[in-house]
C-alpha positions as CSV (number, residue, x, y, z in Angstrom):
1,X,22.4,-4.6,8.3
2,X,23.2,-5.4,4.7
3,X,21.2,-3.4,2.2
4,X,19.8,-6.0,-0.3
5,X,17.9,-3.4,-2.2
6,X,19.9,-0.2,-2.5
7,X,18.2,2.8,-4.1
8,X,18.7,6.6,-4.4
9,X,22.5,6.0,-4.2
10,X,23.5,6.5,-7.9
11,X,22.9,8.8,-10.7
12,X,21.9,5.9,-12.9
13,X,18.8,3.6,-12.4
14,X,19.3,-0.1,-12.1
15,X,16.9,-3.1,-12.3
16,X,17.6,-6.2,-10.3
17,X,15.6,-9.4,-9.6
18,X,13.9,-9.6,-6.3
19,X,15.7,-11.7,-3.6
20,X,12.6,-12.7,-1.6
21,X,9.7,-15.1,-2.2
22,X,6.4,-13.7,-3.2
23,X,4.4,-16.2,-1.1
24,X,6.2,-16.8,2.2
25,X,4.3,-20.0,3.2
26,X,5.6,-23.2,1.6
27,X,3.5,-23.8,-1.5
28,X,3.2,-27.4,-0.5
29,X,0.8,-26.1,2.1
30,X,-1.6,-24.6,-0.5
31,X,-4.3,-26.9,0.7
32,X,-4.3,-25.1,4.1
33,X,-4.6,-21.6,2.5
34,X,-7.7,-19.4,2.7
35,X,-7.3,-18.8,-1.0
36,X,-7.7,-21.2,-3.9
37,X,-4.6,-22.5,-5.7
38,X,-5.7,-20.4,-8.7
39,X,-5.7,-17.3,-6.6
40,X,-2.3,-18.1,-5.1
41,X,-0.9,-18.7,-8.6
42,X,-2.3,-15.4,-9.8
43,X,-0.9,-13.5,-6.9
44,X,2.5,-15.1,-7.2
45,X,2.7,-14.4,-11.0
46,X,1.2,-10.9,-11.2
47,X,1.9,-9.4,-7.7
48,X,-1.7,-8.6,-6.9
49,X,-5.1,-10.1,-6.4
50,X,-8.7,-8.9,-6.2
51,X,-11.3,-10.5,-3.9
52,X,-15.0,-9.7,-4.1
53,X,-17.9,-10.3,-1.7
54,X,-15.7,-11.0,1.4
55,X,-17.6,-8.2,3.2
56,X,-21.4,-8.1,3.3
57,X,-23.3,-5.1,1.8
58,X,-24.2,-4.1,5.4
59,X,-20.5,-4.1,6.4
60,X,-19.5,-2.1,3.3
61,X,-22.2,0.5,4.0
62,X,-21.0,0.8,7.6
63,X,-17.4,1.4,6.3
64,X,-18.6,4.0,3.8
65,X,-20.5,5.8,6.6
66,X,-17.5,5.7,8.9
67,X,-15.0,7.2,6.4
68,X,-17.3,10.2,5.6
69,X,-18.0,10.8,9.3
70,X,-14.2,10.9,9.8
71,X,-13.8,13.2,6.8
72,X,-16.5,15.6,8.0
73,X,-15.2,15.7,11.6
74,X,-11.7,16.6,10.4
75,X,-12.7,19.2,7.8
76,X,-11.1,22.0,9.8
77,X,-8.6,20.0,11.8
78,X,-5.0,20.9,11.5
79,X,-2.9,17.8,12.0
80,X,0.1,16.2,10.3
81,X,-2.0,13.0,9.9
82,X,-4.4,14.8,7.6
83,X,-3.0,15.3,4.1
84,X,-4.8,17.8,1.8
85,X,-4.7,18.1,-2.0
86,X,-1.8,20.1,-3.3
87,X,-4.1,22.6,-5.0
88,X,-7.0,22.8,-2.6
89,X,-8.0,22.3,1.0
90,X,-9.8,19.0,0.3
91,X,-8.7,16.1,2.4
92,X,-6.6,13.6,0.3
93,X,-5.7,11.1,3.1
94,X,-6.1,10.5,6.8
95,X,-3.4,8.5,8.3
96,X,-3.1,6.1,11.3
97,X,-6.8,5.3,11.3
98,X,-6.3,1.8,12.9
99,X,-4.5,3.4,15.8
100,X,-6.8,6.4,16.3
101,X,-10.2,4.7,15.7
102,X,-11.4,1.5,17.3
103,X,-13.7,0.8,14.4
104,X,-10.9,0.8,11.9
105,X,-8.6,-1.1,14.3
106,X,-11.2,-3.9,14.3
107,X,-11.3,-4.0,10.5
108,X,-7.5,-4.2,10.3
109,X,-7.7,-7.2,12.7
110,X,-10.6,-8.9,11.0
111,X,-10.0,-12.6,11.1
112,X,-11.0,-13.1,7.4
113,X,-8.3,-10.6,6.3
114,X,-5.7,-11.9,8.7
115,X,-6.0,-15.5,7.5
116,X,-5.2,-14.3,4.0
117,X,-2.4,-12.0,5.0
118,X,-0.8,-14.4,7.5
119,X,-0.6,-17.1,4.8
120,X,0.8,-14.8,2.1
121,X,3.5,-13.4,4.5
122,X,4.1,-16.7,6.3
123,X,3.9,-15.3,9.8
124,X,2.0,-13.1,12.2
125,X,1.7,-9.5,11.0
126,X,1.2,-6.0,12.3
127,X,0.0,-2.8,10.6
128,X,2.9,-0.8,9.2
129,X,0.7,2.0,7.9
130,X,-3.0,2.7,7.5
131,X,-5.0,5.5,5.9
132,X,-8.1,6.4,4.2
133,X,-7.7,7.8,0.7
134,X,-10.3,10.2,-0.7
135,X,-10.3,11.0,-4.4
136,X,-13.2,13.3,-4.9
137,X,-14.8,13.9,-8.3
138,X,-13.3,16.5,-10.5
139,X,-10.5,17.5,-8.1
140,X,-8.8,14.2,-6.9
141,X,-5.2,14.3,-8.0
142,X,-3.0,11.5,-9.3
143,X,-0.5,9.3,-7.4
144,X,2.8,8.9,-9.4
145,X,4.3,5.5,-10.4
146,X,6.2,3.9,-7.5
147,X,7.0,0.7,-5.7
148,X,5.8,1.0,-2.1
149,X,8.7,-1.2,-0.9
150,X,11.3,1.2,-2.5
151,X,9.9,3.9,-0.2
152,X,9.4,1.8,2.9
153,X,12.9,0.3,2.5
154,X,14.7,3.5,1.8
155,X,12.8,5.9,4.1
156,X,11.5,3.6,6.8
157,X,14.2,0.8,7.0
158,X,11.9,-2.1,6.0
159,X,14.6,-4.8,5.4
160,X,13.0,-7.3,3.0
161,X,10.0,-7.7,0.6
162,X,7.7,-9.4,3.2
163,X,4.8,-6.9,3.3
164,X,1.7,-6.2,1.3
165,X,-0.9,-3.6,0.8
166,X,-4.6,-4.1,1.1
167,X,-7.0,-1.6,-0.5
168,X,-10.7,-1.9,0.3
169,X,-12.8,0.0,-2.2
170,X,-15.4,2.2,-0.5
171,X,-16.8,3.5,-3.8
172,X,-17.3,1.9,-7.1
173,X,-14.0,1.9,-9.0
174,X,-14.5,2.5,-12.7
175,X,-11.9,2.6,-15.4
176,X,-12.4,6.4,-15.7
177,X,-12.5,7.7,-12.1
178,X,-8.8,7.5,-11.3
179,X,-8.5,3.8,-10.3
180,X,-5.4,1.9,-9.2
181,X,-3.2,0.9,-12.1
182,X,-0.7,-2.0,-11.6
183,X,2.1,-3.5,-13.7
184,X,1.7,-7.3,-13.6
185,X,4.9,-9.1,-12.8
186,X,6.7,-5.9,-11.8
187,X,7.0,-7.2,-8.2
188,X,9.8,-9.6,-9.5
189,X,12.1,-6.8,-10.3
190,X,13.4,-4.0,-8.2
191,X,14.1,-0.5,-9.7
192,X,16.8,1.4,-7.9
193,X,15.8,5.0,-8.3
194,X,18.1,8.0,-8.8
195,X,18.6,10.9,-6.6
196,X,19.0,11.4,-2.8
197,X,16.3,11.5,-0.2
198,X,15.7,15.0,1.2
199,X,15.2,15.3,4.9
200,X,11.5,15.2,5.8
201,X,10.7,14.1,2.2
202,X,7.4,12.7,3.4
203,X,5.9,16.2,3.8
204,X,6.1,16.6,0.0
205,X,5.7,13.1,-1.2
206,X,2.4,12.5,0.5
207,X,0.9,15.2,-1.7
208,X,3.0,14.8,-4.8
209,X,5.7,12.1,-5.0
210,X,8.8,13.2,-6.9
211,X,11.6,11.2,-5.2
212,X,11.6,7.4,-5.4
213,X,9.7,7.5,-8.7
214,X,11.1,5.1,-11.5
215,X,12.6,6.6,-14.6
216,X,10.6,6.4,-17.8
217,X,12.9,3.8,-19.4
218,X,12.7,1.4,-16.4
219,X,9.0,1.8,-16.3
220,X,8.6,1.1,-20.0
221,X,10.8,-2.0,-19.6
222,X,8.6,-3.3,-16.8
223,X,5.4,-2.7,-18.8
224,X,6.6,-4.0,-22.2
225,X,9.4,-6.5,-21.7
226,X,8.2,-8.7,-18.9
227,X,4.9,-9.2,-20.8
228,X,2.4,-8.0,-18.2
229,X,1.3,-4.7,-19.7
230,X,-1.0,-2.7,-17.5
231,X,-3.9,-3.8,-15.3
232,X,-6.6,-1.6,-13.8
233,X,-8.2,-2.5,-10.5
234,X,-11.9,-1.8,-11.1
235,X,-14.7,-3.2,-9.1
236,X,-17.8,-2.4,-6.9
237,X,-17.5,-1.0,-3.5
238,X,-16.3,-3.6,-1.1
239,X,-13.8,-5.1,-3.6
240,X,-10.5,-5.9,-1.9
241,X,-7.2,-5.4,-3.9
242,X,-4.1,-7.0,-2.4
243,X,-0.8,-6.1,-3.9
244,X,2.7,-7.2,-3.1
245,X,5.0,-4.6,-1.5
246,X,7.1,-4.2,-4.7
247,X,4.4,-4.1,-7.3
248,X,4.7,-1.0,-9.4
249,X,1.5,1.0,-9.3
250,X,-0.1,4.5,-9.8
251,X,-3.4,6.2,-10.3
252,X,-4.5,9.0,-12.5
253,X,-6.4,12.2,-11.5
254,X,-10.2,11.9,-11.2
255,X,-11.8,14.1,-13.8
256,X,-15.2,12.5,-13.5
257,X,-18.1,13.4,-11.1
258,X,-17.6,10.0,-9.4
259,X,-15.5,9.8,-6.3
260,X,-13.0,7.0,-5.6
261,X,-12.4,6.3,-1.9
262,X,-10.6,3.4,-0.2
263,X,-9.4,2.1,3.1
264,X,-5.7,1.3,2.7
265,X,-3.7,-0.9,5.1
266,X,-0.2,-2.1,5.0
267,X,0.6,-5.4,6.7
268,X,4.2,-6.3,7.5
269,X,5.6,-9.5,8.9
270,X,6.6,-9.4,12.5
271,X,9.9,-11.0,11.3
272,X,10.5,-8.0,9.1
273,X,10.3,-5.1,11.5
274,X,11.9,-1.8,10.7
275,X,15.5,-0.9,11.2
276,X,17.3,2.4,10.5
277,X,16.2,4.0,7.2
278,X,18.6,2.8,4.4
279,X,18.7,6.3,3.0
280,X,20.5,7.5,6.0
281,X,17.9,10.2,6.6
282,X,15.8,10.6,9.7
283,X,12.9,8.2,10.5
284,X,9.4,9.1,9.3
285,X,6.8,9.7,12.0
286,X,5.1,6.9,13.7
287,X,1.7,7.6,12.0
288,X,3.4,6.8,8.7
289,X,5.7,4.0,9.7
290,X,4.9,2.1,12.9
291,X,7.8,0.9,15.0
292,X,6.3,0.4,18.4
293,X,4.2,-2.7,17.9
294,X,4.8,-5.3,20.5
295,X,2.3,-8.0,19.6
296,X,0.9,-9.2,16.2
297,X,-2.6,-8.5,15.0
298,X,-5.1,-11.1,16.3
299,X,-3.6,-11.0,19.7
300,X,-3.7,-8.3,22.5
301,X,-1.8,-5.4,20.8
302,X,-0.2,-2.9,23.1
303,X,1.8,0.1,21.9
304,X,4.6,1.4,24.1
């Protein structure tokens, strides 16, 4: 398969324009969308969108209870699906929650979410990856700048930019407790990163990402030259942040007493299923990059 977005193949970074639409449903059908025209325009221009009050307070409280029950039950569990902070034994992320827990599977397939995702991606979808991220007060570490698509394309073999990430805040996100930072408009440009992909790179990158990180000059160009600056995704618990697969983003360490937790789900078009990793390295495990989905969400889903 042709590699439309090569990365980690040169000792010099390169910035190219994206080759795929941002909204994959014909814009002439905006009147059928579950989002307003203003919301669609914002997402198309900036590469992200925040939605408030889609879930009730009761639903949000149930999600909060569920993520902490899962955290407590796995406190002493040794599993590759449980990622711990690089400098402590605290849980940083728990992967594959939609596959391993019926409650989170139902959230991933919630009709309110699927209507939005299906419209933006222009097709039925499946979950490429799911996880709960915990960023405890005082000790929660940063996530370096990156484009998710660069990783999914290079390490997982995702062919095109026809996926999106959805983060459901399960604590209040302030400007000071390590919130998600995004570069508006960055989704329209692809940064080819330098360096090769080490075998089993995911074992290091899920704690501290060092490969697939844009160089400083490219990041500065994205922030300053395309006119978007930086945006910070703050909001109360229950706020949904949707960001396009190629939107550049990061988060700082949490040095405050206030935790920042979220349920993170990646939706990929069924027409964009994974092929062999473009890096030439081995495939990442199924709990990080799903390959066995046979039916889209919203229908009877069976994993082989």
